[in-house]
MARKE-588570 format. One record per residue: residue number from 1; residue in three letters; y, z negated, x negated of N, C-alpha, C in turn. Coordinates in steps of 0.2 Angstrom, whole numbers, m for minus. Layout:
% residues N
(r NUM; 'ALA'; (Y; Z; X); (Y; Z; X); (Y; Z; X))
...
***
This chain:
% residues 285
(r 1; 'MET'; (m1273; m87; 867); (m1271; m83; 869); (m1270; m80; 877))
(r 2; 'PHE'; (m1272; m87; 881); (m1269; m88; 887); (m1262; m87; 888))
(r 3; 'VAL'; (m1261; m92; 885); (m1254; m94; 884); (m1247; m87; 884))
(r 4; 'ILE'; (m1250; m82; 880); (m1246; m76; 879); (m1248; m72; 884))
(r 5; 'ILE'; (m1254; m73; 889); (m1257; m69; 896); (m1250; m72; 898))
(r 6; 'GLY'; (m1251; m79; 902); (m1248; m83; 906); (m1241; m82; 904))
(r 7; 'ILE'; (m1236; m82; 899); (m1228; m80; 897); (m1227; m74; 901))
(r 8; 'VAL'; (m1233; m68; 899); (m1230; m62; 900); (m1230; m60; 908))
(r 9; 'VAL'; (m1236; m63; 911); (m1237; m65; 918); (m1228; m67; 920))
(r 10; 'VAL'; (m1226; m72; 919); (m1221; m77; 921); (m1215; m69; 918))
(r 11; 'LEU'; (m1212; m67; 915); (m1209; m64; 912); (m1209; m56; 918))
(r 12; 'GLY'; (m1214; m55; 916); (m1217; m49; 921); (m1217; m52; 929))
(r 13; 'ALA'; (m1216; m55; 930); (m1215; m56; 939); (m1211; m57; 939))
(r 14; 'THR'; (m1206; m59; 936); (m1197; m61; 937); (m1195; m54; 937))
(r 15; 'MET'; (m1196; m48; 931); (m1196; m44; 930); (m1193; m40; 938))
(r 16; 'VAL'; (m1199; m39; 941); (m1202; m35; 944); (m1197; m37; 950))
(r 17; 'GLY'; (m1196; m44; 953); (m1193; m47; 959); (m1186; m44; 959))
(r 18; 'TYR'; (m1183; m45; 951); (m1176; m44; 951); (m1176; m36; 952))
(r 19; 'MET'; (m1181; m33; 950); (m1177; m25; 950); (m1180; m24; 959))
(r 20; 'MET'; (m1185; m27; 963); (m1186; m26; 968); (m1180; m27; 974))
(r 21; 'HIS'; (m1176; m32; 970); (m1171; m32; 975); (m1165; m26; 972))
(r 22; 'GLY'; (m1167; m21; 966); (m1163; m19; 965); (m1157; m20; 958))
(r 23; 'GLY'; (m1160; m25; 957); (m1158; m24; 949); (m1159; m22; 946))
(r 24; 'LYS'; (m1155; m21; 940); (m1153; m18; 934); (m1156; m20; 928))
(r 25; 'ILE'; (m1162; m19; 924); (m1163; m23; 916); (m1157; m24; 912))
(r 26; 'GLY'; (m1153; m18; 912); (m1149; m16; 906); (m1143; m22; 907))
(r 27; 'VAL'; (m1141; m25; 913); (m1138; m28; 915); (m1139; m37; 910))
(r 28; 'LEU'; (m1144; m37; 909); (m1149; m43; 907); (m1147; m43; 900))
(r 29; 'ILE'; (m1147; m37; 897); (m1147; m36; 890); (m1138; m38; 887))
(r 30; 'GLN'; (m1137; m45; 886); (m1132; m47; 885); (m1134; m50; 878))
(r 31; 'ILE'; (m1133; m46; 873); (m1133; m49; 866); (m1129; m55; 864))
(r 32; 'ASN'; (m1123; m55; 866); (m1118; m62; 866); (m1124; m68; 869))
(r 33; 'GLU'; (m1125; m66; 873); (m1129; m73; 877); (m1136; m75; 872))
(r 34; 'PHE'; (m1139; m71; 871); (m1143; m71; 867); (m1143; m75; 861))
(r 35; 'VAL'; (m1138; m73; 857); (m1135; m77; 852); (m1134; m83; 853))
(r 36; 'VAL'; (m1130; m83; 858); (m1128; m92; 860); (m1134; m96; 862))
(r 37; 'LEU'; (m1140; m95; 865); (m1146; m95; 866); (m1151; m98; 860))
(r 38; 'GLY'; (m1150; m92; 856); (m1157; m91; 852); (m1152; m96; 844))
(r 39; 'GLY'; (m1146; m93; 843); (m1142; m100; 838); (m1144; m106; 839))
(r 40; 'ALA'; (m1141; m108; 847); (m1141; m115; 848); (m1146; m119; 849))
(r 41; 'GLY'; (m1152; m114; 851); (m1159; m119; 851); (m1161; m119; 844))
(r 42; 'PHE'; (m1162; m115; 839); (m1163; m115; 831); (m1159; m120; 829))
(r 43; 'GLY'; (m1153; m121; 830); (m1149; m124; 828); (m1151; m132; 829))
(r 44; 'SER'; (m1151; m133; 835); (m1153; m140; 836); (m1160; m141; 834))
(r 45; 'PHE'; (m1164; m136; 832); (m1172; m139; 831); (m1171; m140; 825))
(r 46; 'LEU'; (m1167; m136; 820); (m1168; m138; 813); (m1165; m144; 812))
(r 47; 'ALA'; (m1159; m147; 817); (m1157; m153; 815); (m1159; m158; 817))
(r 48; 'ALA'; (m1164; m158; 822); (m1167; m164; 824); (m1175; m165; 820))
(r 49; 'ASN'; (m1178; m159; 817); (m1184; m160; 814); (m1184; m157; 807))
(r 50; 'GLY'; (m1178; m154; 806); (m1179; m153; 799); (m1185; m146; 796))
(r 51; 'MET'; (m1185; m143; 790); (m1189; m138; 788); (m1196; m139; 788))
(r 52; 'LYS'; (m1198; m145; 787); (m1205; m148; 786); (m1208; m146; 795))
(r 53; 'ASN'; (m1205; m149; 798); (m1207; m150; 805); (m1206; m142; 810))
(r 54; 'LEU'; (m1202; m138; 805); (m1203; m133; 808); (m1205; m126; 807))
(r 55; 'THR'; (m1208; m128; 800); (m1214; m124; 798); (m1222; m129; 803))
(r 56; 'ALA'; (m1221; m132; 803); (m1228; m136; 805); (m1228; m132; 814))
(r 57; 'SER'; (m1221; m132; 816); (m1222; m130; 825); (m1223; m121; 825))
(r 58; 'ILE'; (m1221; m119; 820); (m1223; m112; 820); (m1232; m111; 818))
(r 59; 'LYS'; (m1233; m116; 814); (m1240; m116; 814); (m1244; m117; 819))
(r 60; 'GLY'; (m1241; m121; 823); (m1246; m123; 831); (m1246; m119; 836))
(r 61; 'VAL'; (m1240; m116; 834); (m1237; m110; 841); (m1241; m103; 840))
(r 62; 'MET'; (m1242; m104; 833); (m1245; m97; 832); (m1253; m98; 829))
(r 63; 'GLY'; (m1256; m105; 831); (m1263; m108; 831); (m1264; m104; 840))
(r 64; 'LEU'; (m1260; m104; 844); (m1263; m103; 851); (m1265; m97; 853))
(r 65; 'LEU'; (m1261; m92; 848); (m1265; m86; 848); (m1273; m84; 845))
(r 66; 'LYS'; (m1276; m92; 843); (m1283; m91; 845); (m1285; m96; 848))
(r 67; 'PRO'; (m1293; m94; 851); (m1296; m97; 856); (m1298; m105; 853))
(r 68; 'ASP'; (m1297; m110; 857); (m1300; m118; 855); (m1306; m117; 850))
(r 69; 'PRO'; (m1308; m120; 845); (m1311; m120; 842); (m1317; m124; 841))
(r 70; 'TYR'; (m1315; m131; 848); (m1318; m135; 848); (m1324; m134; 856))
(r 71; 'THR'; (m1328; m130; 856); (m1332; m127; 859); (m1338; m132; 861))
(r 72; 'LYS'; (m1343; m131; 865); (m1348; m134; 867); (m1352; m132; 859))
(r 73; 'ALA'; (m1354; m127; 857); (m1357; m125; 850); (m1354; m129; 845))
(r 74; 'ALA'; (m1348; m130; 843); (m1344; m134; 839); (m1346; m140; 837))
(r 75; 'TYR'; (m1346; m144; 845); (m1350; m152; 846); (m1357; m151; 843))
(r 76; 'CYS'; (m1361; m146; 847); (m1367; m146; 845); (m1367; m147; 836))
(r 77; 'ASP'; (m1363; m142; 833); (m1365; m143; 826); (m1361; m149; 825))
(r 78; 'LEU'; (m1357; m151; 827); (m1356; m157; 822); (m1360; m162; 824))
(r 79; 'LEU'; (m1365; m162; 831); (m1368; m167; 830); (m1374; m167; 825))
(r 80; 'LYS'; (m1376; m160; 825); (m1381; m159; 821); (m1382; m160; 812))
(r 81; 'MET'; (m1377; m161; 812); (m1374; m161; 804); (m1374; m170; 803))
(r 82; 'MET'; (m1372; m172; 808); (m1372; m179; 807); (m1377; m182; 808))
(r 83; 'TYR'; (m1380; m181; 812); (m1388; m183; 814); (m1390; m183; 805))
(r 84; 'GLN'; (m1392; m175; 804); (m1396; m175; 796); (m1394; m179; 791))
(r 85; 'LEU'; (m1387; m180; 789); (m1385; m184; 787); (m1386; m191; 785))
(r 86; 'PHE'; (m1384; m195; 792); (m1388; m201; 793); (m1397; m204; 794))
(r 87; 'ASN'; (m1398; m196; 793); (m1406; m197; 794); (m1407; m197; 785))
(r 88; 'VAL'; (m1403; m193; 781); (m1404; m194; 773); (m1402; m200; 772))
(r 89; 'ALA'; (m1397; m204; 774); (m1397; m213; 773); (m1401; m217; 775))
(r 90; 'ARG'; (m1405; m214; 780); (m1413; m220; 784); (m1417; m219; 777))
(r 91; 'LYS'; (m1419; m211; 774); (m1423; m210; 771); (m1424; m211; 766))
(r 92; 'GLU'; (m1416; m211; 760); (m1413; m213; 754); (m1410; m217; 752))
(r 93; 'GLY'; (m1407; m219; 756); (m1404; m225; 757); (m1395; m225; 755))
(r 94; 'LEU'; (m1391; m227; 757); (m1383; m225; 759); (m1383; m221; 751))
(r 95; 'LEU'; (m1385; m223; 744); (m1384; m220; 740); (m1385; m211; 741))
(r 96; 'GLY'; (m1389; m212; 745); (m1392; m203; 744); (m1387; m200; 748))
(r 97; 'LEU'; (m1383; m201; 750); (m1376; m199; 753); (m1369; m197; 751))
(r 98; 'GLU'; (m1370; m198; 743); (m1366; m198; 738); (m1365; m193; 738))
(r 99; 'LYS'; (m1369; m188; 735); (m1369; m181; 734); (m1367; m177; 736))
(r 100; 'HIS'; (m1366; m179; 745); (m1366; m174; 750); (m1356; m176; 752))
(r 101; 'ILE'; (m1354; m182; 751); (m1349; m183; 754); (m1341; m183; 747))
(r 102; 'GLU'; (m1345; m182; 740); (m1341; m182; 734); (m1337; m175; 736))
(r 103; 'GLU'; (m1344; m170; 736); (m1342; m163; 736); (m1344; m159; 742))
(r 104; 'PRO'; (m1339; m161; 748); (m1343; m159; 753); (m1344; m152; 755))
(r 105; 'GLU'; (m1341; m146; 751); (m1339; m139; 752); (m1348; m138; 749))
(r 106; 'LYS'; (m1349; m143; 744); (m1355; m141; 739); (m1363; m145; 742))
(r 107; 'SER'; (m1361; m150; 747); (m1366; m151; 751); (m1371; m147; 755))
(r 108; 'ASP'; (m1378; m148; 754); (m1383; m142; 754); (m1383; m143; 764))
(r 109; 'ILE'; (m1382; m149; 765); (m1380; m150; 772); (m1375; m149; 776))
(r 110; 'ILE'; (m1367; m152; 774); (m1363; m150; 776); (m1360; m142; 775))
(r 111; 'LYS'; (m1361; m139; 769); (m1360; m131; 770); (m1362; m126; 774))
(r 112; 'ASN'; (m1367; m131; 778); (m1369; m126; 782); (m1366; m126; 789))
(r 113; 'PHE'; (m1359; m129; 790); (m1355; m131; 796); (m1350; m127; 793))
(r 114; 'PRO'; (m1347; m121; 794); (m1341; m121; 792); (m1336; m125; 797))
(r 115; 'THR'; (m1338; m124; 803); (m1331; m125; 806); (m1330; m133; 806))
(r 116; 'PHE'; (m1334; m137; 804); (m1332; m145; 802); (m1329; m144; 796))
(r 117; 'LEU'; (m1331; m142; 791); (m1326; m138; 783); (m1319; m137; 785))
(r 118; 'ALA'; (m1321; m131; 789); (m1312; m129; 791); (m1306; m134; 794))
(r 119; 'ASN'; (m1310; m139; 796); (m1305; m144; 798); (m1305; m149; 793))
(r 120; 'HIS'; (m1299; m146; 789); (m1298; m154; 783); (m1297; m159; 783))
(r 121; 'HIS'; (m1294; m159; 791); (m1293; m169; 793); (m1299; m172; 796))
(r 122; 'ALA'; (m1302; m167; 797); (m1310; m170; 801); (m1315; m171; 795))
(r 123; 'SER'; (m1316; m166; 790); (m1320; m167; 784); (m1318; m172; 781))
(r 124; 'ALA'; (m1311; m173; 778); (m1306; m180; 775); (m1310; m185; 778))
(r 125; 'PHE'; (m1309; m187; 784); (m1307; m193; 786); (m1315; m193; 786))
(r 126; 'PHE'; (m1320; m191; 790); (m1327; m192; 787); (m1329; m195; 783))
(r 127; 'CYS'; (m1329; m190; 776); (m1331; m192; 771); (m1330; m198; 769))
(r 128; 'ASP'; (m1319; m198; 768); (m1317; m206; 767); (m1320; m211; 771))
(r 129; 'THR'; (m1322; m211; 777); (m1324; m215; 778); (m1333; m218; 777))
(r 130; 'LEU'; (m1335; m213; 775); (m1342; m214; 774); (m1343; m217; 767))
(r 131; 'LYS'; (m1339; m213; 762); (m1335; m220; 755); (m1334; m226; 756))
(r 132; 'VAL'; (m1330; m226; 761); (m1330; m235; 761); (m1336; m240; 765))
(r 133; 'ILE'; (m1342; m235; 768); (m1347; m239; 771); (m1350; m241; 764))
(r 134; 'LEU'; (m1350; m234; 763); (m1357; m234; 754); (m1355; m241; 750))
(r 135; 'THR'; (m1348; m242; 748); (m1344; m250; 746); (m1348; m253; 748))
(r 136; 'GLY'; (m1349; m256; 755); (m1354; m262; 756); (m1347; m267; 756))
(r 137; 'ALA'; (m1341; m265; 757); (m1335; m272; 756); (m1333; m272; 763))
(r 138; 'VAL'; (m1334; m268; 770); (m1327; m267; 776); (m1334; m269; 781))
(r 139; 'GLY'; (m1333; m273; 785); (m1340; m273; 788); (m1335; m269; 796))
(r 140; 'PRO'; (m1343; m269; 801); (m1343; m263; 806); (m1334; m264; 810))
(r 141; 'HIS'; (m1331; m270; 810); (m1328; m271; 816); (m1321; m266; 812))
(r 142; 'ASP'; (m1320; m270; 807); (m1316; m269; 802); (m1314; m263; 800))
(r 143; 'LEU'; (m1320; m259; 800); (m1321; m252; 799); (m1318; m249; 804))
(r 144; 'SER'; (m1321; m251; 808); (m1316; m248; 816); (m1308; m248; 817))
(r 145; 'GLU'; (m1307; m254; 814); (m1300; m254; 816); (m1296; m250; 810))
(r 146; 'MET'; (m1299; m250; 805); (m1297; m245; 800); (m1296; m237; 803))
(r 147; 'MET'; (m1302; m234; 805); (m1301; m228; 807); (m1300; m227; 814))
(r 148; 'GLU'; (m1297; m232; 817); (m1290; m231; 823); (m1285; m230; 819))
(r 149; 'LEU'; (m1284; m235; 815); (m1278; m234; 812); (m1274; m226; 809))
(r 150; 'ASP'; (m1279; m226; 806); (m1279; m217; 802); (m1278; m213; 806))
(r 151; 'LEU'; (m1284; m213; 813); (m1281; m208; 819); (m1275; m208; 823))
(r 152; 'GLU'; (m1273; m216; 822); (m1264; m215; 826); (m1262; m213; 824))
(r 153; 'ILE'; (m1260; m213; 817); (m1255; m211; 811); (m1257; m203; 814))
(r 154; 'ALA'; (m1262; m200; 812); (m1262; m193; 811); (m1261; m189; 815))
(r 155; 'HIS'; (m1262; m193; 822); (m1262; m191; 831); (m1253; m191; 830))
(r 156; 'ALA'; (m1248; m194; 828); (m1242; m196; 828); (m1239; m190; 825))
(r 157; 'GLU'; (m1241; m189; 818); (m1239; m185; 813); (m1240; m177; 817))
(r 158; 'ALA'; (m1246; m178; 822); (m1247; m168; 824); (m1244; m167; 830))
(r 159; 'ASN'; (m1242; m177; 834); (m1238; m172; 840); (m1230; m171; 838))
(r 160; 'ILE'; (m1227; m172; 832); (m1222; m173; 831); (m1221; m163; 834))
(r 161; 'PRO'; (m1223; m158; 832); (m1221; m151; 834); (m1221; m150; 843))
(r 162; 'VAL'; (m1225; m156; 845); (m1225; m156; 852); (m1218; m155; 855))
(r 163; 'GLU'; (m1219; m162; 853); (m1214; m165; 855); (m1204; m160; 855))
(r 164; 'ALA'; (m1205; m158; 846); (m1200; m152; 845); (m1199; m146; 850))
(r 165; 'VAL'; (m1205; m143; 851); (m1206; m139; 857); (m1205; m139; 863))
(r 166; 'GLN'; (m1204; m145; 867); (m1203; m147; 873); (m1196; m151; 871))
(r 167; 'THR'; (m1195; m153; 867); (m1187; m154; 866); (m1182; m148; 866))
(r 168; 'VAL'; (m1182; m144; 862); (m1178; m138; 864); (m1180; m136; 872))
(r 169; 'GLY'; (m1186; m135; 872); (m1187; m131; 880); (m1183; m135; 885))
(r 170; 'ASP'; (m1184; m142; 884); (m1179; m145; 890); (m1171; m143; 888))
(r 171; 'ALA'; (m1169; m143; 881); (m1161; m142; 879); (m1159; m136; 881))
(r 172; 'MET'; (m1165; m129; 883); (m1163; m123; 885); (m1158; m122; 891))
(r 173; 'PRO'; (m1159; m124; 896); (m1155; m125; 903); (m1148; m129; 901))
(r 174; 'GLY'; (m1147; m132; 898); (m1140; m135; 896); (m1136; m129; 890))
(r 175; 'PHE'; (m1141; m128; 885); (m1136; m120; 882); (m1136; m113; 886))
(r 176; 'GLY'; (m1139; m116; 892); (m1138; m109; 897); (m1132; m109; 900))
(r 177; 'ILE'; (m1131; m118; 900); (m1123; m117; 903); (m1117; m116; 900))
(r 178; 'VAL'; (m1120; m117; 893); (m1114; m117; 888); (m1111; m111; 888))
(r 179; 'ALA'; (m1116; m106; 887); (m1117; m99; 888); (m1111; m96; 892))
(r 180; 'ALA'; (m1113; m100; 898); (m1111; m96; 904); (m1102; m100; 905))
(r 181; 'VAL'; (m1101; m105; 904); (m1096; m107; 903); (m1091; m103; 897))
(r 182; 'LEU'; (m1094; m101; 894); (m1091; m97; 889); (m1089; m91; 891))
(r 183; 'GLY'; (m1093; m89; 895); (m1091; m82; 899); (m1086; m83; 903))
(r 184; 'VAL'; (m1087; m88; 906); (m1081; m90; 913); (m1075; m90; 910))
(r 185; 'ILE'; (m1075; m93; 903); (m1068; m95; 900); (m1065; m87; 899))
(r 186; 'ILE'; (m1070; m82; 898); (m1068; m76; 894); (m1067; m72; 901))
(r 187; 'THR'; (m1071; m74; 908); (m1068; m69; 913); (m1060; m73; 915))
(r 188; 'MET'; (m1061; m78; 913); (m1053; m80; 918); (m1046; m78; 912))
(r 189; 'GLY'; (m1046; m74; 908); (m1042; m71; 903); (m1042; m64; 906))
(r 190; 'LYS'; (m1047; m62; 912); (m1049; m55; 913); (m1043; m53; 920))
(r 191; 'ILE'; (m1044; m61; 925); (m1041; m62; 931); (m1034; m58; 932))
(r 192; 'GLY'; (m1035; m53; 938); (m1028; m48; 938); (m1029; m42; 936))
(r 193; 'GLY'; (m1034; m40; 932); (m1037; m35; 930); (m1040; m30; 936))
(r 194; 'ASP'; (m1045; m26; 933); (m1049; m22; 937); (m1054; m28; 940))
(r 195; 'ALA'; (m1057; m26; 946); (m1062; m32; 949); (m1068; m31; 946))
(r 196; 'ALA'; (m1069; m23; 944); (m1078; m22; 944); (m1077; m26; 937))
(r 197; 'ALA'; (m1072; m25; 932); (m1072; m29; 923); (m1074; m34; 926))
(r 198; 'ILE'; (m1071; m40; 931); (m1071; m45; 931); (m1078; m47; 933))
(r 199; 'GLY'; (m1081; m44; 938); (m1088; m44; 942); (m1092; m43; 937))
(r 200; 'GLU'; (m1093; m40; 932); (m1096; m37; 927); (m1097; m44; 921))
(r 201; 'SER'; (m1093; m48; 918); (m1089; m53; 916); (m1092; m58; 917))
(r 202; 'VAL'; (m1093; m58; 927); (m1094; m64; 929); (m1103; m66; 927))
(r 203; 'ALA'; (m1105; m57; 930); (m1114; m57; 929); (m1115; m57; 922))
(r 204; 'ALA'; (m1111; m57; 916); (m1113; m59; 909); (m1116; m66; 907))
(r 205; 'ALA'; (m1109; m70; 911); (m1109; m76; 909); (m1117; m80; 915))
(r 206; 'LEU'; (m1119; m77; 919); (m1122; m81; 923); (m1132; m78; 920))
(r 207; 'VAL'; (m1130; m73; 915); (m1134; m71; 911); (m1138; m78; 907))
(r 208; 'GLY'; (m1131; m83; 905); (m1133; m86; 900); (m1139; m92; 904))
(r 209; 'THR'; (m1135; m91; 910); (m1138; m97; 914); (m1145; m97; 915))
(r 210; 'PHE'; (m1147; m91; 918); (m1154; m88; 921); (m1157; m87; 914))
(r 211; 'LEU'; (m1154; m84; 907); (m1162; m86; 901); (m1162; m93; 899))
(r 212; 'GLY'; (m1159; m98; 898); (m1158; m106; 897); (m1164; m107; 903))
(r 213; 'ILE'; (m1164; m108; 908); (m1169; m110; 912); (m1175; m106; 912))
(r 214; 'LEU'; (m1175; m99; 911); (m1182; m95; 913); (m1186; m99; 906))
(r 215; 'LEU'; (m1181; m97; 899); (m1185; m101; 892); (m1186; m106; 894))
(r 216; 'ALA'; (m1184; m111; 896); (m1188; m119; 895); (m1192; m120; 900))
(r 217; 'TYR'; (m1192; m116; 907); (m1198; m119; 911); (m1204; m113; 911))
(r 218; 'GLY'; (m1201; m107; 908); (m1206; m101; 908); (m1210; m98; 902))
(r 219; 'ILE'; (m1206; m103; 895); (m1209; m101; 888); (m1208; m107; 885))
(r 220; 'PHE'; (m1206; m112; 885); (m1206; m118; 881); (m1209; m122; 883))
(r 221; 'ALA'; (m1210; m124; 889); (m1215; m129; 893); (m1221; m127; 892))
(r 222; 'PRO'; (m1224; m122; 895); (m1230; m119; 894); (m1232; m120; 885))
(r 223; 'MET'; (m1230; m116; 882); (m1232; m119; 877); (m1233; m126; 874))
(r 224; 'SER'; (m1227; m130; 874); (m1229; m136; 872); (m1234; m141; 874))
(r 225; 'ARG'; (m1235; m137; 883); (m1241; m141; 884); (m1248; m139; 883))
(r 226; 'ALA'; (m1247; m132; 879); (m1253; m127; 877); (m1256; m132; 872))
(r 227; 'MET'; (m1249; m132; 868); (m1252; m136; 861); (m1254; m146; 861))
(r 228; 'GLN'; (m1249; m148; 865); (m1253; m155; 868); (m1261; m155; 868))
(r 229; 'LEU'; (m1263; m149; 873); (m1270; m148; 876); (m1274; m148; 868))
(r 230; 'ARG'; (m1273; m142; 864); (m1276; m142; 857); (m1277; m147; 853))
(r 231; 'LEU'; (m1268; m151; 854); (m1270; m159; 851); (m1276; m162; 854))
(r 232; 'ASN'; (m1276; m163; 860); (m1279; m170; 861); (m1287; m167; 864))
(r 233; 'SER'; (m1289; m159; 861); (m1295; m158; 859); (m1297; m158; 850))
(r 234; 'GLU'; (m1293; m158; 848); (m1294; m162; 842); (m1296; m167; 840))
(r 235; 'SER'; (m1291; m173; 843); (m1291; m178; 845); (m1299; m182; 848))
(r 236; 'GLN'; (m1299; m178; 850); (m1307; m179; 853); (m1314; m177; 847))
(r 237; 'TYR'; (m1313; m173; 844); (m1315; m169; 840); (m1317; m175; 833))
(r 238; 'LEU'; (m1312; m178; 832); (m1311; m184; 828); (m1313; m191; 830))
(r 239; 'ASN'; (m1312; m191; 837); (m1315; m199; 838); (m1324; m197; 840))
(r 240; 'CYS'; (m1327; m192; 839); (m1335; m191; 838); (m1336; m195; 831))
(r 241; 'LEU'; (m1333; m193; 828); (m1335; m195; 821); (m1332; m201; 821))
(r 242; 'ARG'; (m1325; m204; 823); (m1326; m212; 823); (m1333; m216; 825))
(r 243; 'PHE'; (m1332; m213; 832); (m1341; m219; 835); (m1346; m217; 833))
(r 244; 'ALA'; (m1350; m212; 828); (m1353; m211; 825); (m1353; m216; 819))
(r 245; 'LEU'; (m1348; m215; 817); (m1347; m219; 810); (m1347; m226; 810))
(r 246; 'PHE'; (m1344; m227; 815); (m1343; m237; 819); (m1351; m238; 820))
(r 247; 'SER'; (m1353; m232; 824); (m1362; m234; 827); (m1366; m234; 820))
(r 248; 'PHE'; (m1367; m229; 815); (m1370; m231; 808); (m1369; m236; 805))
(r 249; 'ALA'; (m1360; m238; 806); (m1360; m244; 801); (m1365; m250; 802))
(r 250; 'ARG'; (m1365; m250; 810); (m1367; m256; 813); (m1374; m256; 813))
(r 251; 'GLY'; (m1379; m249; 809); (m1384; m250; 808); (m1390; m246; 812))
(r 252; 'GLU'; (m1387; m241; 817); (m1390; m239; 822); (m1394; m233; 820))
(r 253; 'SER'; (m1399; m233; 824); (m1403; m225; 823); (m1399; m220; 823))
(r 254; 'PRO'; (m1402; m214; 819); (m1397; m209; 819); (m1398; m204; 825))
(r 255; 'ILE'; (m1401; m204; 831); (m1401; m202; 836); (m1395; m207; 840))
(r 256; 'THR'; (m1395; m214; 838); (m1391; m218; 845); (m1384; m216; 842))
(r 257; 'CYS'; (m1382; m215; 835); (m1376; m213; 833); (m1374; m209; 833))
(r 258; 'VAL'; (m1378; m204; 836); (m1373; m196; 839); (m1373; m196; 845))
(r 259; 'GLU'; (m1378; m201; 847); (m1377; m201; 856); (m1369; m204; 857))
(r 260; 'PHE'; (m1369; m209; 854); (m1361; m212; 855); (m1355; m207; 852))
(r 261; 'ALA'; (m1358; m202; 848); (m1351; m197; 847); (m1352; m191; 853))
(r 262; 'ARG'; (m1358; m190; 855); (m1360; m185; 862); (m1355; m186; 868))
(r 263; 'ARG'; (m1357; m194; 869); (m1352; m199; 877); (m1345; m196; 876))
(r 264; 'ASN'; (m1343; m198; 869); (m1334; m196; 867); (m1331; m191; 871))
(r 265; 'ILE'; (m1338; m185; 871); (m1336; m177; 872); (m1333; m176; 881))
(r 266; 'GLU'; (m1329; m172; 880); (m1326; m172; 887); (m1332; m168; 889))
(r 267; 'PRO'; (m1333; m172; 898); (m1339; m165; 901); (m1338; m158; 900))
(r 268; 'GLY'; (m1334; m155; 901); (m1333; m147; 902); (m1335; m144; 895))
(r 269; 'VAL'; (m1338; m147; 890); (m1340; m144; 883); (m1344; m150; 880))
(r 270; 'ARG'; (m1348; m155; 883); (m1350; m160; 881); (m1358; m156; 882))
(r 271; 'PRO'; (m1365; m157; 877); (m1369; m153; 878); (m1373; m160; 881))
(r 272; 'GLY'; (m1380; m158; 884); (m1382; m163; 888); (m1388; m168; 883))
(r 273; 'PHE'; (m1390; m171; 885); (m1394; m174; 879); (m1400; m174; 879))
(r 274; 'ALA'; (m1406; m169; 881); (m1410; m165; 879); (m1407; m159; 876))
(r 275; 'GLU'; (m1402; m155; 877); (m1400; m152; 872); (m1399; m152; 867))
(r 276; 'MET'; (m1395; m159; 866); (m1391; m163; 858); (m1400; m164; 854))
(r 277; 'GLU'; (m1405; m167; 858); (m1409; m169; 855); (m1413; m164; 851))
(r 278; 'LYS'; (m1414; m160; 857); (m1417; m153; 854); (m1416; m150; 849))
(r 279; 'SER'; (m1408; m148; 847); (m1403; m145; 845); (m1406; m148; 838))
(r 280; 'VAL'; (m1405; m156; 836); (m1403; m159; 830); (m1410; m162; 828))
(r 281; 'LYS'; (m1415; m161; 831); (m1421; m162; 829); (m1426; m155; 826))
(r 282; 'GLU'; (m1422; m150; 828); (m1427; m144; 826); (m1422; m140; 819))
(r 283; 'LYS'; (m1413; m142; 821); (m1413; m141; 814); (m1417; m145; 808))
(r 284; 'ALA'; (m1419; m153; 810); (m1420; m158; 805); (m1428; m155; 803))
(r 285; 'ALA'; (m1433; m153; 808); (m1439; m150; 808); (m1437; m146; 801))
***
């Protein structure tokens, strides 16, 4: 939501400053410049990324309209869920986890944490890793390497839309220059005609450069940065699972496992140890 607010502020401040100098909004409405910039930007995006990544990018941009789901409450729920599951393993043995991880949406424990279930990558990563632990065929350090590889590949794929949006934003000033040059070419054909008509043609040409720079630094750059921060939040959430699972594979106690996970959370949304301990044990009771 703050992305939209910020972009509105950028556009509003630019237009207000322009009108304070006596500028007219109508002069900036040059449909031909919009066609050049919009068409060139869309075409280059599609050529470089394909339809699959175009869809992923649109989904990523639309996701910015929603608040960041990785809040302190979400992390408290995550730690609570893992503590309960690890307690099941401690009391019933590893096989006691099987009914929870085979169909997590039907688990008496996991189904109580919809934020976790809604994150399909997180739930699949967590359950698949527990299945590997249940086999007993993979040591803790090999498991850690396996999880790191999984998250690295997933992060690289999730980062493609971010890079795609940033690349198009970087190209916008160039497309603005292209639009301006085309306008100048048209203007050259009017040399010797009415001075007012030539001035209007030059102004129309410069609108392309103006729009290209404004789109690059006022819209695409903030959007790609916001998408990157959202991706970093998701990566941190997944790393919480990774460190808890690594600790669990080494045979640590449930509270130690979730403490390893808690320490991975950035301080801004990290629950305190006492807060976490009270939360997990309150639910367990």
